[in-house]
PALUMTOR-554588 format. One record per atom (N, C-alpha, C, O): x, y, z; residue number from 1. Coordinates in pm, whole numbers. Example, Ala and Ser with C-alpha at 12.3 -4.5 7.8 and 13.67 -1.06 7.14 Angstrom:
<nodes>
        u        v        w   resi
     1319     -569      780      1
     1230     -450      780      1
     1320     -330      780      1
     1424     -332      846      1
     1285     -225      708      2
     1367     -106      714      2
     1290        3      787      2
     1341      114      804      2
</nodes>
This chain:
<nodes>
        u        v        w   resi
     2458      529     2808      1
     2320      560     2854      1
     2222      504     2748      1
     2242      474     2631      1
     2099      498     2832      2
     2011      437     2722      2
     1952      531     2605      2
     1921      500     2490      2
     1945      657     2674      3
     1897      780     2602      3
     1977      897     2626      3
     2076      894     2699      3
     1936     1004     2565      4
     1995     1145     2590      4
     1902     1249     2561      4
     1830     1222     2465      4
     1879     1360     2617      5
     1821     1474     2582      5
     1867     1600     2632      5
     1955     1600     2718      5
     1813     1720     2585      6
     1845     1848     2632      6
     1727     1892     2707      6
     1610     1871     2674      6
     1770     1957     2816      7
     1651     2000     2900      7
     1639     2152     2932      7
     1716     2212     3007      7
     1534     2208     2867      8
     1522     2373     2871      8
     1431     2380     3002      8
     1330     2315     3031      8
     1503     2490     3078      9
     1413     2494     3195      9
     1485     2642     3271      9
     1606     2653     3285      9
     1391     2744     3311     10
     1423     2870     3366     10
     1466     2838     3509     10
     1536     2921     3566     10
     1436     2738     3565     11
     1444     2711     3725     11
     1594     2658     3745     11
     1614     2543     3704     11
     1692     2719     3797     12
     1821     2660     3819     12
     1806     2564     3910     12
     1903     2489     3903     12
     1712     2523     4013     13
     1726     2434     4071     13
     1676     2316     4019     13
     1731     2212     4055     13
     1580     2312     3941     14
     1529     2197     3830     14
     1658     2170     3766     14
     1721     2064     3779     14
     1693     2271     3697     15
     1806     2239     3578     15
     1938     2158     3659     15
     2024     2092     3601     15
     1932     2179     3791     16
     2034     2080     3857     16
     1981     1919     3887     16
     2029     1812     3850     16
     1869     1949     3965     17
     1812     1840     4003     17
     1754     1697     3874     17
     1775     1576     3883     17
     1691     1761     3783     18
     1650     1661     3718     18
     1745     1579     3621     18
     1718     1463     3591     18
     1868     1651     3569     19
     1949     1570     3532     19
     2022     1471     3613     19
     2072     1375     3554     19
     2034     1483     3737     20
     2062     1374     3846     20
     1972     1280     3850     20
     2008     1163     3840     20
     1859     1307     3864     21
     1744     1217     3883     21
     1746     1123     3759     21
     1732     1002     3780     21
     1765     1179     3606     22
     1743     1098     3504     22
     1859     1001     3493     22
     1853      896     3430     22
     1980     1051     3571     23
     2081      979     3508     23
     2112      853     3575     23
     2197      771     3541     23
     2010      846     3703     24
     2022      709     3790     24
     1945      628     3712     24
     1951      510     3746     24
     1860      657     3597     25
     1754      587     3505     25
     1823      540     3386     25
     1781      449     3315     25
     1935      609     3366     26
     2028      568     3244     26
     1999      655     3140     26
     2021      610     3028     26
     1948      788     3149     27
     1916      895     3065     27
     2021     1004     3085     27
     2020     1055     3197     27
     2113     1049     2997     28
     2198     1155     2988     28
     2097     1305     2957     28
     2015     1311     2866     28
     2123     1406     3043     29
     2037     1532     3030     29
     2145     1625     3020     29
     2230     1638     3108     29
     2143     1687     2918     30
     2235     1855     2924     30
     2128     1963     2977     30
     2018     1969     2921     30
     2155     2036     3068     31
     2053     2141     3117     31
     2083     2272     3015     31
     2194     2287     2964     31
     1983     2355     2994     32
     1987     2458     2908     32
     1887     2578     2975     32
     1768     2558     2997     32
     1959     2714     3006     33
     1886     2793     3066     33
     1801     2886     2982     33
     1723     2960     3042     33
     1807     2891     2850     34
     1729     2956     2760     34
     1749     2896     2606     34
     1826     2807     2570     34
     1672     2959     2541     35
     1656     2891     2409     35
     1780     2867     2320     35
     1806     2765     2255     35
     1854     2986     2330     36
     1980     2981     2258     36
     2096     2868     2325     36
     2181     2822     2249     36
     2095     2836     2439     37
     2146     2726     2496     37
     2086     2597     2435     37
     2164     2514     2388     37
     1983     2580     2433     38
     1928     2465     2394     38
     1969     2427     2273     38
     2023     2318     2254     38
     1938     2546     2145     39
     1960     2525     2028     39
     2095     2484     2001     39
     2119     2416     1901     39
     2204     2525     2094     40
     2356     2504     2084     40
     2371     2355     2119     40
     2424     2271     2046     40
     2312     2331     2255     41
     2338     2192     2289     41
     2269     2085     2197     41
     2315     1974     2170     41
     2167     2129     2160     42
     2105     2034     2063     42
     2205     2006     1903     42
     2230     1894     1857     42
     2239     2111     1853     43
     2356     2117     1762     43
     2465     2009     1794     43
     2496     1919     1716     43
     2514     2026     1910     44
     2645     1965     1963     44
     2618     1817     2009     44
     2701     1729     1984     44
     2521     1795     2064     45
     2509     1644     2116     45
     2426     1550     2015     45
     2453     1431     2003     45
     2321     1613     1943     46
     2218     1538     1879     46
     2140     1455     1971     46
     2149     1333     1962     46
     2075     1503     2046     47
     1990     1420     2163     47
     1881     1356     2090     47
     1840     1381     1977     47
     1836     1257     2188     48
     1685     1192     2124     48
     1569     1272     2130     48
     1480     1275     2045     48
     1577     1346     2253     49
     1466     1439     2279     49
     1511     1605     2351     49
     1610     1632     2420     49
     1418     1682     2313     50
     1445     1811     2366     50
     1332     1816     2460     50
     1219     1790     2419     50
     1356     1849     2596     51
     1244     1850     2681     51
     1238     1980     2744     51
     1337     2021     2803     51
     1120     2058     2736     52
     1090     2188     2782     52
      959     2208     2898     52
      843     2168     2890     52
     1016     2272     2989     53
      922     2298     3094     53
      800     2361     3056     53
      806     2457     2980     53
      697     2324     3093     54
      569     2386     3054     54
      511     2425     3167     54
      406     2368     3196     54
      558     2525     3252     55
      523     2611     3346     55
      491     2734     3354     55
      423     2782     3445     55
      553     2818     3228     56
      547     2943     3216     56
      406     2992     3150     56
      360     2915     3066     56
      332     3110     3176     57
      225     3156     3106     57
      208     3100     2965     57
      311     3056     2914     57
       84     3095     2886     58
       81     3025     2758     58
      131     3098     2664     58
      169     3045     2559     58
      142     3258     2690     59
      195     3324     2573     59
      333     3317     2570     59
      381     3318     2457     59
      408     3310     2662     60
      536     3305     2694     60
      594     3155     2618     60
      681     3146     2532     60
      505     3036     2688     61
      550     2913     2616     61
      543     2922     2505     61
      641     2870     2451     61
      451     2977     2413     62
      425     2965     2278     62
      568     3032     2224     62
      635     2974     2139     62
      609     3157     2281     63
      709     3213     2188     63
      841     3128     2229     63
      916     3100     2136     63
      874     3087     2348     64
      985     2982     2335     64
      967     2856     2227     64
     1059     2809     2160     64
      829     2810     2224     65
      843     2672     2148     65
      873     2741     1981     65
      966     2701     1911     65
      787     2839     1941     66
      815     2903     1827     66
      962     2939     1776     66
     1003     2924     1661     66
     1036     2991     1894     67
     1185     3003     1853     67
     1244     2869     1831     67
     1329     2851     1744     67
     1200     2774     1910     68
     1263     2662     1894     68
     1234     2603     1750     68
     1327     2561     1682     68
     1105     2599     1707     69
     1067     2559     1579     69
     1177     2624     1471     69
     1246     2561     1391     69
     1171     2761     1493     70
     1241     2836     1390     70
     1408     2797     1368     70
     1479     2816     1269     70
     1433     2745     1474     71
     1608     2714     1440     71
     1620     2562     1456     71
     1730     2524     1414     71
     1550     2469     1499     72
     1557     2325     1477     72
     1438     2266     1408     72
     1324     2311     1399     72
     1495     2141     1353     73
     1389     2043     1270     73
     1331     1947     1385     73
     1405     1862     1435     73
     1195     1961     1428     74
     1158     1906     1524     74
     1077     1783     1441     74
     1012     1705     1512     74
     1077     1763     1301     75
     1042     1658     1243     75
     1139     1533     1303     75
     1096     1420     1327     75
     1270     1572     1320     76
     1361     1499     1343     76
     1397     1476     1508     76
     1469     1389     1558     76
     1331     1572     1568     77
     1396     1567     1698     77
     1264     1586     1771     77
     1196     1686     1743     77
     1218     1494     1867     78
     1103     1510     1963     78
     1098     1604     2044     78
     1195     1615     2120     78
      996     1695     2055     79
      974     1812     2127     79
      892     1756     2246     79
      784     1704     2219     79
      931     1761     2370     80
      843     1709     2466     80
      821     1811     2574     80
      911     1889     2607     80
      696     1811     2631     81
      669     1937     2698     81
      690     1843     2876     81
      651     1729     2899     81
      753     1927     2963     82
      713     1858     3107     82
      646     1948     3176     82
      677     2067     3188     82
      541     1889     3228     83
      421     1931     3322     83
      508     1925     3459     83
      584     1831     3480     83
      490     2033     3552     84
      573     2010     3680     84
      457     1943     3805     84
      336     1960     3793     84
      507     1883     3899     85
      423     1839     4012     85
      290     1897     4022     85
      281     2018     4042     85
      189     1829     4009     86
       42     1895     4031     86
      -26     1953     3898     86
     -137     2002     3878     86
       86     1929     3814     87
       -4     2014     3669     87
      -10     1912     3574     87
       88     1843     3545     87
     -132     1898     3520     88
     -155     1786     3417     88
      -86     1804     3278     88
     -125     1902     3215     88
        0     1736     3226     89
       38     1775     3066     89
      -81     1804     2989     89
     -191     1757     3018     89
      -57     1889     2883     90
     -159     1924     2806     90
      -97     1974     2684     90
      -47     2084     2705     90
      -79     1923     2530     91
      -10     1943     2442     91
     -113     2050     2349     91
      -68     2124     2261     91
     -246     2043     2382     92
     -333     2095     2277     92
     -317     2256     2259     92
     -335     2303     2146     92
     -282     2345     2376     93
     -244     2470     2342     93
     -108     2520     2248     93
      -70     2632     2214     93
      -67     2417     2228     94
      100     2428     2177     94
      101     2339     2055     94
      195     2355     1978     94
       11     2247     2026     95
       53     2173     1886     95
       71     2245     1763     95
      126     2185     1670     95
       37     2350     1750     96
       68     2437     1625     96
      200     2516     1631     96
      242     2579     1534     96
      272     2509     1765     97
      398     2567     1738     97
      502     2418     1814     97
      594     2421     1896     97
      428     2288     1737     98
      536     2217     1737     98
      564     2122     1846     98
      665     2053     1845     98
      470     2117     1947     99
      487     2038     2077     99
      400     1895     2020     99
      285     1918     1984     99
      434     1794     2013    100
      383     1669     2011    100
      380     1584     2120    100
      298     1493     2116    100
      440     1592     2200    101
      414     1524     2344    101
      434     1569     2452    101
      505     1669     2450    101
      390     1527     2575    102
      417     1590     2685    102
      412     1490     2793    102
      353     1382     2786    102
      482     1538     2902    103
      491     1410     3025    103
      475     1499     3151    103
      485     1621     3139    103
      450     1443     3267    104
      420     1498     3396    104
      500     1441     3484    104
      490     1321     3508    104
      590     1521     3544    105
      672     1487     3658    105
      593     1490     3796    105
      556     1600     3836    105
      565     1378     3870    106
      503     1353     3974    106
      626     1295     4110    106
      598     1239     4215    106
      748     1329     4063    107
      854     1303     4154    107
      876     1157     4145    107
      951     1103     4228    107
      808     1076     4036    108
      852      940     4028    108
      948      909     3922    108
      908      878     3810    108
     1064      916     3950    109
     1193      909     3832    109
     1173      781     3736    109
     1189      799     3615    109
     1143      666     3778    110
     1137      562     3714    110
     1005      590     3632    110
     1022      585     3510    110
      871      619     3675    111
      778      642     3561    111
      815      763     3459    111
      798      749     3338    111
      861      870     3509    112
      902      980     3404    112
     1015      961     3314    112
     1028     1039     3219    112
     1126      836     3340    113
     1203      799     3267    113
     1143      681     3178    113
     1205      647     3078    113
     1036      624     3208    114
      965      526     3133    114
      894      590     3008    114
      888      543     2894    114
      837      719     3059    115
      746      783     2950    115
      830      843     2846    115
      789      847     2730    115
      951      894     2882    116
     1046      968     2795    116
     1102      843     2701    116
     1100      858     2579    116
     1149      725     2758    117
     1194      616     2690    117
     1079      562     2571    117
     1114      528     2458    117
      947      561     2615    118
      866      530     2523    118
      833      637     2396    118
      812      616     2277    118
      838      736     2460    119
      834      850     2314    119
      943      836     2230    119
      927      861     2110    119
     1075      792     2278    120
     1198      785     2198    120
     1193      655     2121    120
     1248      642     2012    120
     1121      553     2188    121
     1104      426     2141    121
     1021      420     2009    121
     1046      349     1911    121
      909      515     2025    122
      800      513     1932    122
      850      603     1804    122
      824      573     1688    122
      910      694     1834    123
      964      788     1738    123
     1084      707     1652    123
     1099      729     1532    123
     1161      619     1720    124
     1278      588     1639    124
     1236      441     1565    124
     1305      380     1484    124
     1104      403     1616    125
     1088      257     1559    125
     1057      269     1413    125
      965      344     1382    125
     1121      206     1319    126
     1105      206     1198    126
     1183      339     1117    126
     1177      362      996    126
     1249      412     1211    127
     1300      544     1147    127
     1444      548     1183    127
     1484      606     1284    127
     1525      485     1097    128
     1680      472     1106    128
     1722      618     1113    128
     1660      712     1063    128
     1855      624     1196    129
     1908      716     1222    129
     2008      752     1117    129
     2104      677     1130    129
     2026      835     1020    130
     2145      879      926    130
     2215     1001      982    130
     2164     1098     1037    130
     2361      973      952    131
     2430     1107      967    131
     2482     1125      862    131
     2542     1037      801    131
     2460     1300      804    132
     2476     1317      699    132
     2602     1443      695    132
     2585     1544      763    132
     2706     1429      624    133
     2810     1524      614    133
     2824     1577      478    133
     2847     1509      378    133
     2810     1702      483    134
     2808     1762      354    134
     2803     1919      357    134
     2718     1983      418    134
     2914     1979      276    135
     2968     2106      312    135
     2890     2207      236    135
     2898     2323      275    135
     2806     2175      120    136
     2720     2259       53    136
     2595     2301      142    136
     2528     2199      161    136
     2546     2395      195    137
     2460     2417      310    137
     2322     2369      250    137
     2236     2308      313    137
     2315     2409      102    138
     2172     2431       63    138
     2144     2257        3    138
     2028     2217       11    138
     2210     2197      -32    139
     2236     2075      -96    139
     2211     1973       24    139
     2143     1871       17    139
     2277     2019      133    140
     2255     1933      245    140
     2107     1949      322    140
     2044     1855      371    140
     2071     2072      322    141
     1941     2072      369    141
     1835     2015      281    141
     1731     1965      325    141
     1862     2022      176    142
     1773     1943       63    142
     1769     1803       93    142
     1668     1742      128    142
     1869     1759       78    143
     1911     1592      115    143
     1838     1560      223    143
     1746     1478      219    143
     1875     1628      334    144
     1810     1594      490    144
     1657     1594      484    144
     1592     1503      536    144
     1603     1697      421    145
     1453     1694      404    145
     1411     1576      310    145
     1301     1525      331    145
     1485     1530      212    146
     1446     1438      134    146
     1407     1302      236    146
     1302     1241      257    146
     1535     1290      284    147
     1547     1171      388    147
     1438     1167      492    147
     1392     1061      535    147
     1398     1290      534    148
     1301     1288      670    148
     1177     1249      599    148
     1110     1150      629    148
     1151     1330      506    149
     1023     1281      405    149
     1012     1144      416    149
      912     1094      469    149
     1125     1063      362    150
     1135      938      339    150
     1118      840      484    150
     1119      717      484    150
     1105      916      587    151
     1105      830      705    151
     1207      805      781    151
     1201      720      870    151
     1323      883      753    152
     1468      846      822    152
     1468      999      921    152
     1425     1112      900    152
     1549      928     1047    153
     1591     1051     1126    153
     1715     1101     1078    153
     1784     1013     1026    153
     1770     1225     1078    154
     1898     1291     1010    154
     1964     1362     1132    154
     1907     1435     1214    154
     2082     1329     1128    155
     2180     1451     1197    155
     2284     1481     1121    155
     2367     1398     1086    155
     2288     1631     1081    156
     2350     1677      979    156
     2477     1775     1012    156
     2463     1855     1105    156
     2565     1774      961    157
     2669     1870      976    157
     2722     1914      829    157
     2705     1839      732    157
     2776     2022      819    158
     2857     2102      707    158
     2997     2091      721    158
     3078     2107      630    158
     3025     2062      849    159
     3173     2086      910    159
     3251     1957      926    159
     3213     1881     1015    159
     3351     1924      855    160
     3425     1809      886    160
     3459     1793     1019    160
     3452     1684     1076    160
     3505     1922     1084    161
     3550     1900     1224    161
     3457     1870     1319    161
     3501     1833     1427    161
     3311     1879     1300    162
     3216     1827     1372    162
     3195     1667     1391    162
     3143     1599     1480    162
     3262     1636     1267    163
     3204     1469     1254    163
     3230     1393     1367    163
     3140     1334     1426    163
     3348     1389     1402    164
     3363     1283     1489    164
     3300     1318     1626    164
     3244     1219     1673    164
     3293     1411     1691    165
     3222     1475     1781    165
     3071     1403     1778    165
     3035     1321     1863    165
     2999     1441     1680    166
     2869     1395     1666    166
     2843     1261     1674    166
     2761     1208     1748    166
     2943     1190     1568    167
     2951     1061     1592    167
     2962      978     1734    167
     2908      870     1753    167
     3034     1041     1820    168
     3053      983     1971    168
     2924     1023     2037    168
     2893      954     2135    168
     2851     1112     2005    169
     2714     1157     2072    169
     2588     1069     2045    169
     2483     1074     2109    169
     2614      999     1952    170
     2477      947     1893    170
     2506      805     1812    170
     2612      784     1753    170
     2405      719     1817    171
     2432      595     1727    171
     2373      634     1611    171
     2287      722     1607    171
     2420      565     1502    172
     2378      599     1357    172
     2350      422     1298    172
     2402      316     1331    172
     2251      457     1204    173
     2226      334     1118    173
     2293      340      985    173
     2315      236      922    173
     2325      454      942    174
     2396      490      813    174
     2493      604      827    174
     2470      680      921    174
     2592      628      754    175
     2650      739      729    175
     2640      782      540    175
     2659      702      449    175
     2607      923      526    176
     2588      957      413    176
     2718     1071      417    176
     2726     1151      511    176
     2817     1068      307    177
     2927     1173      339    177
     2969     1213      206    177
     2993     1128      121    177
     2979     1333      183    178
     3057     1406       82    178
     3200     1364       57    178
     3240     1312      161    178
     3297     1364      -36    179
     3401     1323      -25    179
     3488     1447        2    179
     3587     1441       75    179
     3446     1564      -63    180
     3543     1684      -62    180
     3473     1782       56    180
     3387     1867       31    180
     3519     1758      169    181
     3490     1856      313    181
     3583     1910      374    181
     3670     1843      429    181
     3582     2037      375    182
     3710     2081      438    182
     3708     2046      596    182
     3613     2012      666    182
     3875     2069      638    183
     3899     2014      766    183
     3898     1876      777    183
     4006     1826      807    183
     3792     1791      759    184
     3803     1679      760    184
     3732     1593      667    184
     3617     1549      678    184
     3820     1573      571    185
     3718     1511      455    185
     3644     1376      463    185
     3661     1303      561    185
     3553     1336      350    186
     3476     1209      354    186
     3574     1104      375    186
     3555     1012      454    186
     3674     1115      308    187
     3778     1024      291    187
     3858      976      428    187
     3886      861      461    187
     3884     1091      495    188
     3926     1084      610    188
     3830     1030      705    188
     3873      944      781    188
     3708     1063      715    189
     3602      979      803    189
     3595      845      786    189
     3583      764      878    189
     3602      814      638    190
     3583      652      597    190
     3704      596      651    190
     3702      501      729    190
     3812      655      611    191
     3928      557      682    191
     3944      550      845    191
     4007      460      902    191
     3879      657      912    192
     3890      664     1056    192
     3802      546     1103    192
     3832      463     1189    192
     3685      552     1030    193
     3591      457     1081    193
     3626      302     1057    193
     3594      207     1129    193
     3703      302      933    194
     3740      149      895    194
     3850       84      982    194
     3857      -37      998    194
     3959      195     1050    195
     4025      162     1156    195
     3975      105     1270    195
     4015        0     1322    195
     3868      193     1316    196
     3790      163     1413    196
     3707       25     1421    196
     3652      -11     1525    196
     3705      -45     1305    197
     3615     -143     1255    197
     3495     -117     1258    197
     3429     -221     1261    197
     3419       -4     1259    198
     3279       30     1250    198
     3240      -11     1126    198
     3291       27     1020    198
     3136      -99     1141    199
     3062     -155     1019    199
     2911      -91      980    199
     2819     -155      929    199
     2908       22     1007    200
     2795      126      963    200
     2800      131      801    200
     2901      163      739    200
     2668       93      737    201
     2683      129      585    201
     2726      254      552    201
     2674      341      622    201
     2811      300      459    202
     2844      416      419    202
     2818      445      286    202
     2858      364      203    202
     2749      559      245    203
     2704      602      126    203
     2805      727       95    203
     2807      823      171    203
     2908      720      -47    204
     2953      845      -51    204
     2910      923     -171    204
     2880      877     -281    204
     2912     1035     -137    205
     2869     1139     -256    205
     2964     1254     -282    205
     3029     1303     -190    205
     2972     1297     -411    206
     3052     1393     -435    206
     3013     1476     -580    206
     2915     1432     -640    206
     3073     1576     -631    207
     3046     1628     -748    207
     3158     1563     -863    207
     3144     1557     -985    207
     3267     1519     -785    208
     3381     1454     -859    208
     3468     1386     -778    208
     3526     1429     -678    208
     3476     1249     -839    209
     3559     1135     -761    209
     3706     1149     -783    209
     3754     1146     -896    209
     3786     1166     -661    210
     3925     1153     -685    210
     3989     1021     -778    210
     3931      913     -794    210
     4106     1052     -829    211
     4146      939     -895    211
     4182      816     -811    211
     4258      828     -715    211
     4119      676     -855    212
     4135      589     -789    212
     4029      536     -661    212
     4034      443     -580    212
     3940      635     -687    213
     3818      591     -589    213
     3773      491     -595    213
     3767      430     -489    213
     3725      433     -702    214
     3672      297     -700    214
     3741      190     -622    214
     3685      110     -546    214
     3870      197     -649    215
     3941       91     -577    215
     3917      102     -406    215
     3897       13     -324    215
     3930      262     -388    216
     3945      307     -267    216
     3804      259     -195    216
     3802      187      -95    216
     3721      296     -242    217
     3559      225     -212    217
     3564       81     -194    217
     3518       38      -88    217
     3608        2     -272    218
     3594     -152     -268    218
     3700     -199     -145    218
     3662     -302      -89    218
     3808     -151     -101    219
     3883     -161      -28    219
     3826     -147      119    219
     3833     -236      203    219
     3766      -19      139    220
     3704       28      273    220
     3559       -9      249    220
     3474       64      300    220
     3523     -107      182    221
     3375     -144      193    221
     3246      -56      179    221
     3132      -89      212    221
     3281       48      129    222
     3161      151       83    222
     3046      106       26    222
     3068       51      -82    222
     2911      109       64    223
     2835       40       30    223
     2782       85     -101    223
     2742        5     -186    223
     2781      241     -122    224
     2737      263     -248    224
     2782      417     -278    224
     2835      474     -182    224
     2769      483     -385    225
     2852      627     -416    225
     2756      660     -526    225
     2701      584     -606    225
     2750      798     -511    226
     2664      888     -597    226
     2711      987     -650    226
     2733     1070     -561    226
     2742     1029     -762    227
     2810     1143     -834    227
     2686     1235     -853    227
     2588     1188     -910    227
     2687     1344     -814    228
     2585     1479     -811    228
     2621     1524     -963    228
     2729     1511    -1021    228
     2500     1580    -1013    229
     2349     1551     -946    229
     2301     1424     -970    229
     2323     1366    -1076    229
     2232     1373     -875    230
     2187     1224     -885    230
     2050     1232     -875    230
     1994     1339     -851    230
     1992     1127     -891    231
     1824     1086     -859    231
     1828     1070     -729    231
     1901      987     -675    231
     1735     1161     -657    232
     1696     1125     -489    232
     1614      998     -475    232
     1617      938     -368    232
     1545      956     -573    233
     1465      871     -553    233
     1519      711     -559    233
     1464      612     -512    233
     1655      722     -637    234
     1734      627     -658    234
     1832      604     -525    234
     1864      493     -482    234
     1874      737     -465    235
     1946      747     -335    235
     1855      704     -236    235
     1901      620     -159    235
     1738      739     -217    236
     1641      692     -112    236
     1617      548     -129    236
     1626      485      -23    236
     1588      482     -230    237
     1574      360     -274    237
     1709      248     -219    237
     1686      135     -174    237
     1845      305     -233    238
     1934      259     -193    238
     1951      235      -58    238
     1976      130        1    238
     1927      387       -5    239
     1921      396      170    239
     1863      274      206    239
     1925      186      266    239
     1700      263      161    240
     1601      187      250    240
     1681        8      216    240
     1693      -89      290    240
     1716       26       89    241
     1776     -133       89    241
     1876     -189      178    241
     1889     -304      220    241
     1968      -46      206    242
     2085     -112      313    242
     2024     -114      419    242
     2068     -210      482    242
     1911      -40      501    243
     1872      -50      604    243
     1811     -186      633    243
     1820     -237      744    243
     1734     -257      505    244
     1641     -378      516    244
     1791     -471      545    244
     1800     -552      637    244
     1863     -452      480    245
     1975     -574      487    245
     2023     -586      612    245
     2056     -695      659    245
     2032     -435      697    246
     2100     -420      813    246
     1983     -467      930    246
     2016     -499     1044    246
     1880     -467      896    247
     1764     -504      990    247
     1770     -679      988    247
     1773     -748     1090    247
     1770     -720      880    248
     1774     -862      859    248
     1903     -927      914    248
     1895    -1032      978    248
     2019     -867      891    249
     2142     -927      977    249
     2120     -933     1139    249
     2146    -1026     1215    249
     2070     -819     1166    250
     2053     -774     1325    250
     1951     -892     1365    250
     1966     -932     1481    250
     1858     -949     1297    251
     1755    -1046     1343    251
     1826    -1172     1341    251
     1769    -1276     1375    251
</nodes>
């Protein structure tokens, strides 16, 4: 699929029909009936966009958007309003509760998908997507925020068991992983990616490196590694250098 999204709508018929329409336009959509469903689907699938119907009364719509803002990092995930047929898209009443984009559904599937893909393209342009696995929740959130403020899009997990599922759900430009993570460690993840021939740059972080780690890092082509506590400036500079090298190779 060219893109993925979670679609939040209270209308059962719309939740069934829109994903089928978008699928024909190479966009995968997971339908959500309520805010809790939407939050769970976003965390499970790491979509490119969260699409929300804009057909409820303004006060109800604001409550929905406020709940989403409380639980999701909308700096990393575009929140897009969908105005139904006959209604003009308008973000002005909802900008203070996180809405930055709105599109109109005029029953033209190609036009709707083109609008969504353009939003995704603009948001993704010069915003490399980083996968972060770190089981220290506070440190993970701090590092994720630091990367986002530096212009990176971040998908984060604190559980090793979620890593492979998230890596299957989205493409990434770099992987940052702690070495010591329960259930599925950073070392296991790095070894798995090496066996699959994945060439994504990997940065390893840890409080204490296991014996022989430097040889392990060299053998599996780990791009860089940092021992906690480390300078976030040095970390961001390293990540930017890796992304520039990756971009030059792609060109």
